[in-house]
N, C-alpha and C positions, 0 to 999 in steps of 0.2 A: 379531723372535723371539729373537735372541741375548740381548737385554737381559732378556727375561722369563725365559729359562732361567737366566741368572746370578742373577737376583733370587730365583727359586724355590730354587736351591741354597743361596744365602745364608740365606734364611729357614729352610730345613730344618736347616742347621748351627746357627743360633741356637736353634731349638727343642730340638735334641738337647743342646746345651750347657746349656740351662736345665733339662734333666731330663725333658722331655716324652716320653712313650712311647705310640705307637699300639698296640703289641703287648706281650704279656707277654714278658719276657726275664730274663736272669740278674740284672739290677739290680732287678727287681721287676715287679709287675703293670702292665698298661696304666693310664695315668692320664689318658687323653683319651677322652671319650665322643663319638662322632659323633652319635648319637641315643640317647635314653634307653634304649630296649629293643633296640637293634641292636648287634651286635658283628661287626666285620670280621675275617677271618682272612687270614693271609699267602697261603694257597692261593687265596683269592678274587681276589687281585691278579695271580697268575701266569697 
């Protein structure tokens, strides 16, 4: 389990450094689409 956790954190950091955004933020709009007509909101994750 520890290896998977570390791998997920590393992947997330690489995606962030590459400029991928799941949510609109001060840097711009979300540029990743999970599904064509679906939009996830931060509130859905909490």
